[in-house]
N, C-alpha and C positions, 0 to 999 in steps of 0.2 A: 050368435055373433055373425050377423050376415054381412055387414059392411066391412070394407077394408079399413084397417087402422094404420094411419101414417102420421108421423109428426112432420108437418110442413111448416117451414119457418124461414125467416131472413137470418142467415148466419154466415160467419166466416170461420177462419181456422181457430180463433180463440173465443168467439162470443156468439151470442144468439139473442134475438129481439123478442121480448114479451110485451104484449099489449094489455093495458089496464085503463079503465075509465073511472074518473074521479070528479068530485066537485072542485070549483075554483080554489077553495082554501087549501086543499091538499096539493093540487097540481101546481099552484103558484110557488109554494115552498120547494117542492121537488125539482122544478125546473130552475129556480133561482139558485139553489144550493147544490144541485146535482146529487141529492140524496133525499130519502124520505125522512120527514120530521113531523112533529106535531103540527096539525091535528091528526096526522096519520097515526094509527094505533098499532103497536107491535103486540098488543094483547089479544087480537082476534085474527082468525084465519084470513089470508088475502089470496085471491085467485089470480093466477097469471095464465095468459093464453098466447101461444105463438102465432095463432091465426088471426090476421087483421079482420077478415070478413066475418069470422065467428063473433068477434067482439062487436063489430058493427051490428050484427043481428041482435046481440045481447043488449046493447045500449041504445038500440033503435037510432043508429047513426048520431049518437050524442044527444038525442032528444029526451032520454029518460032522466028524471030528477036525480041529481047526485052523480050522474055519469056524463056530464056535459063536456068534459075535457078528456081527450084521448092522449095517453102517453105511450111512447115507444121506449121501453126500458131495455137497454142493451146490457146483458149480464154475461159473466164468464161462463163458458161452456162447462167448465169443471163444476161450477155451482149448480147449474141446471142438471147435470148428470148425477151429482150428489143427491139432489132432491128426488130425482126419479128412482134412485137406488134404495131409498127408504119409503117410497110411495106405496100405498095400498089402494087398490081399486075401490070405488064407492059402492060396487055391487059384487056379490059372490059370483065367481066363475070357476068351474071345476078345474080347468087347465092351469089356472094361476094359484089356486088356494087349497086344493085337496078336498077339504070338507067345509060346509057352511060354518061350523063351529070354529074351525081354524081361522077362517076369514073374519068372523065376528071379533074374535080375540085380537087379531092383528089390526083390524080397522080401529078398534077402540083406542089403541095406544099409538097409532100411526102418526108421525109428525107431519106427514104429507099425504093428501088425498088425491087420487087420480081419477078423472072422469072422462069418458069418451061420449061425444055427441055428434050427430050428423054435421059435417062441414056445410057451409052455406055458400050459395052463389051470390053474385052482386045484388040480385033482387030478393035475396033471403030464402030462396028455395033450398030444401035439403038436397045434398049431393050424395053419391053412392060410396063415399069414403068418410070415415069418422075423423074428428079433430080432437086433439087432447086439450084438457084444461087441468091445471094443477093447483091444488089448494095448499098453501104453505101455512102450517100451524105455528102456534106460539113457540114451540121448541126450536124452530128453524128460521123463523122470520127475521130474527136479529142478524143472522148470517147473510140473508138476502139483502137487508138494508145496509149493513156495514162492510161486507166483504165481496159480494157478488156483483153489485151494480157498477157498470163501466161508465155509462152516461144515460141521461134521461132527456128525451126530445118531445116537445109538445107538437103532436101532429094534428091538433084540432083544426088548423086552417086547411089542411089537406082533406079532412073529413067533411068540412063545409063545402069545399070545392066539388068533391065527389057527389055529395048529396044534391048539390045544385044541378050537376050534370044529369043525375038520375031523375030528379024532379022534372027536368025539361026534356027528358027522353033521349039523352045522349049517352047511352050505355057504352058505346064504343070508346068515346073520349075518356069516360070514367075508368074503363078497363085498362087503358094505357097508363093511367096514373097510379094504379094500385101498387103497393109495395111488392117487390119480387119475393116469392117464397118457393123454396125447393124442398124435396124430401130430405129430412134430417137423418143422418146415419146413427140410429139408436144402437148403443153397444149391445152386442149379441147376448151378453149375460143378463140384460134387462128386459129382453123381448117377452119372455114368459111372464115375468112379474107384472108387466104392463098389459097383459092380455092381448098381445099383438100376434 
């Protein structure tokens, strides 16, 4: 574990923003009704990311098929921390799990998967600290949809504006428009579990 691990996010006292990329059909329903509904499926794992630039890297700035729309999903911090509290890392780490066998057993039944990947710069280069992404499984996704969501904002126009600045060599203007993110205070009792 070489890189620093930090949860960086846009958050306030009660809520935190997760970024997700979807096709129009899912995004239209989510934005119009302010909740996820069909064709969004509660039957498969959904991944949420508090890092805007990590999602931009993942969705190629909204150019990947099925990831054209970027949503900023503001959820209750209590929900976010409840998810982290039952999360299991996607790879074995001695400090977090004790033995590979203990990790395997825990991972198989975990309602939430936690993965760390190098955070990304505006241009997509890996940074020296890791960014978290959290997979919400079927056992918990209903709570995400019904109880945790505060509001859903379509930030696709911002993505297009940023992409245009980057394509035209105006990284400074793009940087000024990025959503603000700060280091999130992860509860101390979760630090070991998350491999931080």
